C-alpha positions in Angstrom: -10.4 -10.9 -13.2 -8.8 -11.0 -16.8 -8.6 -13.9 -19.0 -5.3 -14.7 -20.8 -6.6 -13.5 -24.2 -7.7 -10.2 -22.6 -4.7 -9.7 -21.2 -2.4 -10.6 -24.2 -4.7 -8.4 -26.6 -4.3 -5.3 -24.3 -0.5 -5.7 -23.6 -0.2 -6.0 -27.7 -2.7 -3.1 -28.4 -1.5 -0.7 -25.5 1.9 -1.2 -25.0 3.2 -3.1 -28.4 4.1 -6.3 -26.5 2.8 -8.9 -28.8 5.5 -11.5 -28.0 5.7 -11.1 -24.5 6.1 -14.0 -21.9 3.4 -13.8 -19.0 3.4 -15.7 -15.9 0.9 -15.5 -13.0 2.1 -13.7 -9.9 -1.1 -12.7 -7.9 1.0 -11.4 -5.0 -1.7 -9.0 -3.5 -5.4 -9.0 -1.9 -6.8 -6.2 -3.8 -5.5 -6.9 -7.3 -4.3 -9.4 -9.9 -0.7 -9.4 -11.1 1.3 -11.0 -13.8 5.1 -11.2 -14.5 5.7 -9.9 -18.0 8.8 -10.0 -20.0 10.0 -9.3 -23.7 13.5 -9.4 -24.8 15.7 -8.2 -21.8 13.0 -5.9 -20.1 10.5 -7.0 -17.4 7.2 -5.6 -16.0 4.5 -6.3 -13.7 1.1 -6.1 -15.1 -1.4 -5.1 -12.5 -5.2 -5.1 -12.6 -7.7 -3.7 -10.2 -11.7 -3.5 -10.1 -13.1 -1.4 -12.2 -14.6 1.1 -9.6 -10.9 1.3 -8.2 -9.7 2.9 -11.6 -9.4 6.5 -10.5 -7.7 5.5 -6.9 -5.6 3.2 -9.1 -4.4 6.0 -11.5 -3.8 8.2 -8.5 -1.4 5.8 -6.9 0.4 5.3 -10.2 1.1 9.2 -10.2 2.5 8.8 -6.7 4.9 6.0 -7.9 5.8 8.1 -10.9 6.9 11.1 -8.7 8.8 8.9 -6.4 10.7 7.3 -9.2 11.7 10.7 -10.6 13.0 11.6 -7.2 15.3 8.6 -7.4 13.6 6.0 -5.5 12.4 2.8 -7.2 8.8 2.4 -6.9 7.3 0.6 -9.9 6.5 3.7 -12.0 3.8 3.0 -14.9 4.9 2.5 -18.2 2.9 4.9 -20.5 0.6 3.3 -23.3 1.0 4.1 -26.9 -1.6 6.9 -26.2 0.6 8.3 -23.4 -2.0 7.0 -20.6 -1.1 4.9 -17.6 -4.1 2.9 -17.5 -5.5 0.7 -20.3 -8.8 -1.3 -20.5 -8.5 -5.0 -20.6 -12.0 -6.3 -21.3 -13.5 -3.5 -19.1 -10.8 -3.9 -16.5 -8.3 -1.3 -15.5 -4.8 -2.5 -16.3 -1.4 -1.0 -15.7 2.2 -2.1 -16.8 4.6 -1.3 -14.0 8.2 -0.9 -14.1 10.1 -3.8 -12.6 12.0 -3.1 -9.4 14.9 -5.4 -8.9 15.8 -6.8 -5.6 14.4 -8.8 -3.0 11.7 -8.6 -0.2 12.7 -7.1 3.1 12.0 -8.8 6.5 9.9 -7.1 9.1 12.5 -8.6 11.8 15.7 -8.5 10.2 15.6 -5.2 8.1 13.9 -2.9 10.5 16.6 0.0 10.2 16.4 -0.1 6.4 12.5 -0.2 6.3 12.5 2.7 8.5 15.2 4.9 6.8 13.6 4.0 3.5 10.0 4.9 4.6 11.5 8.3 5.7 13.1 9.1 2.5 10.0 8.2 0.8 8.0 10.8 2.9 10.6 13.4 2.4 10.5 13.0 -1.5 6.7 13.0 -1.4 6.6 16.1 1.1 5.5 18.7 -1.6 3.9 16.4 -4.1 0.2 16.7 -5.0 -1.3 14.4 -7.6 -4.9 14.5 -9.4 -7.4 12.3 -7.5 -5.6 12.0 -4.3 -7.7 11.6 -1.3 -7.7 12.8 2.3 -7.4 10.7 5.3 -9.2 8.9 6.6 -11.7 6.4 5.0 -13.1 4.7 8.1 -17.0 4.8 8.8 -18.0 4.0 12.1 -21.5 3.6 10.6 -20.7 1.2 7.9 -22.9 -1.8 7.8 -20.0 -4.3 7.5 -18.9 -3.4 10.8 -22.0 -5.3 12.3 -20.5 -8.6 11.1 -19.5 -9.1 14.6 -20.7 -7.6 17.8 -17.4 -6.3 18.9 -16.1 -4.6 15.8 -18.1 -1.3 15.5 -17.3 -0.4 19.3 -13.7 -1.1 18.9 -13.4 0.6 15.6 -15.3 3.9 17.0 -12.9 4.0 20.1 -9.7 4.0 17.9 -11.0 6.5 15.6 -12.1 8.8 18.5 -8.6 8.3 20.0 -7.1 9.4 16.6 -9.6 12.6 16.6 -8.4 13.6 20.2 -4.7 14.1 19.1 -6.1 17.0 16.7 -4.6 15.4 13.5 -4.0 18.9 12.2 -1.1 19.3 14.4 0.7 16.3 12.9 2.9 16.2 9.8 1.1 15.3 6.8 2.0 14.1 3.3 1.2 11.4 0.6 1.1 8.0 2.3 1.7 4.4 1.0 -1.0 3.3 3.6 0.5 -0.5 3.6 4.2 -0.2 4.0 4.4 -3.8 4.8 8.2 -5.4 4.5 7.2 -7.1 1.0 6.6 -3.7 -0.3 10.4 -3.0 0.3 12.8 -4.3 -2.4 16.3 -4.2 -2.0 18.9 -4.7 -4.7 21.8 -5.9 -2.9 24.2 -5.4 -5.9 23.6 -1.7 -5.8 22.6 -1.1 -2.4 19.4 0.8 -3.4 16.0 0.0 -1.7 12.6 0.6 -3.6 9.2 0.9 -2.5 6.3 -0.8 -4.6 2.6 -1.3 -4.6 1.3 2.4 -4.9 -2.4 1.7 -5.5 -3.9 4.7 -4.1 -2.9 8.5 -3.4 -3.8 9.6 0.2 -2.6 12.6 2.1 -2.6 11.9 5.8 -0.5 11.9 9.0 2.9 10.5 8.1 2.8 8.6 11.4 0.0 6.3 10.1 2.8 4.8 7.7 5.1 4.7 10.5 2.4 3.0 12.7 1.7 0.3 10.0 5.4 -0.5 9.5 5.7 -0.8 13.2 2.8 -3.1 13.1 4.2 -5.5 10.7 7.3 -5.6 12.9 5.4 -6.7 15.9 4.3 -3.5 17.5 6.3 -0.5 18.5 7.7 -2.4 21.5 9.4 -4.5 19.2 10.1 -1.9 16.4 12.4 0.2 18.1 15.4 -0.2 15.5 12.8 0.7 12.6 11.3 3.6 14.6 14.8 4.9 15.5 16.1 4.6 11.8 12.8 6.7 10.6 13.7 9.4 13.2 17.2 9.7 12.2 16.0 11.1 8.9 14.5 14.2 10.7 11.2 14.0 8.7 9.1 14.2 12.1 10.3 14.8 15.7 10.7 12.4 18.3 8.0 14.4 20.4 5.6 14.0 17.6 6.3 10.1 17.5 5.8 9.9 21.4 2.6 11.8 21.3 1.0 10.3 18.2 2.2 6.9 17.3 0.3 4.9 20.0 -3.1 6.3 19.0 -2.1 5.7 15.1 -1.0 2.1 15.9 -4.6 1.7 17.5 -6.0 3.2 14.5 -4.1 1.1 12.1 -5.6 -2.0 13.6 -8.9 -0.3 13.5 -8.2 -0.1 9.7 -7.3 -3.7 9.6 -10.7 -4.7 11.4 -12.7 -2.3 9.1 -11.1 -3.9 5.9 -11.6 -7.6 7.0 -15.2 -7.0 8.1 -15.9 -5.3 4.8 -14.3 -8.5 2.9 -16.3 -11.0 5.1 -19.5 -8.9 4.7 -19.0 -9.0 0.8 -17.6 -12.5 0.5 -14.4 -11.0 -1.0 -11.8 -13.6 -1.5 -9.2 -11.7 -3.6 -5.9 -12.7 -3.1 -6.7 -15.8 -0.7 -7.7 -19.3 -0.8 -11.1 -19.0 1.4 -12.8 -17.2 4.0 -10.5 -18.6 6.6 -7.9 -16.1 5.5 -10.2 -13.2 6.0 -11.2 -14.5 9.6 -7.7 -14.8 10.6 -7.1 -11.0 9.6 -10.1 -10.2 11.5 -8.7 -12.0 14.5 -5.3 -10.5 14.2 -7.1 -7.1 14.4 -9.1 -7.9 17.4 -6.1 -9.1 19.3 -4.2 -5.9 18.2 -7.1 -3.6 19.2 -7.2 -5.4 22.7 
């Protein structure tokens, strides 16, 4: 995505980091990342596709707002021009504050994930940022859903089930959209848990994030501690969770199917070693929808 020469030139020109140590990280499927350090400071440099620049900038604004509320979120470091996104050979690049700690486990740290996610939702409740999008983005008529015969019908049924909830009756706010366990970082020295990887700004039903976290924990039946810890924070009611979570979990699997179908259709191998990774993701989505 970005060569070493372009990356170093951008870090020096935009952030004044002319002597930085850079190590490839590349922990995500939608971006390229590097660990950057100079002196006793540390960051993560993150690059996205040029057509994702606007969404990326909006996500960085959410991270900045969350960090301002006291939750470590990998807020962007402003450039010398007081911007959050620089151009590295035509590729959008941001320098993110390092969030210390270790990734959580979807099985062993369920209560901490649930409680932290609820605190994030509370902190963002009244926040609005430029460029935020409104939920949702699944197009049941998309060409890519035709890569397998079963996908379009399964996705359409999940979207219909979501619509039947009357989404306007749910609690809404800015979402993380993919709160996997590795997005949560616990600094055991301080006990502070942060949430990273804010690549977009989407306002939608808070239950979508809860459904995503439950999905990563093995589904609602295995995510009782996570859901209970989320409810204990009082962000949404137990009645809303009981009514809406099953449909949102189903919708979350539809999003997974939509995502991997698009990657297969376009030959997108970002973040994986080969097409088998996309096929495995699609197979998981099919099982979840079934």
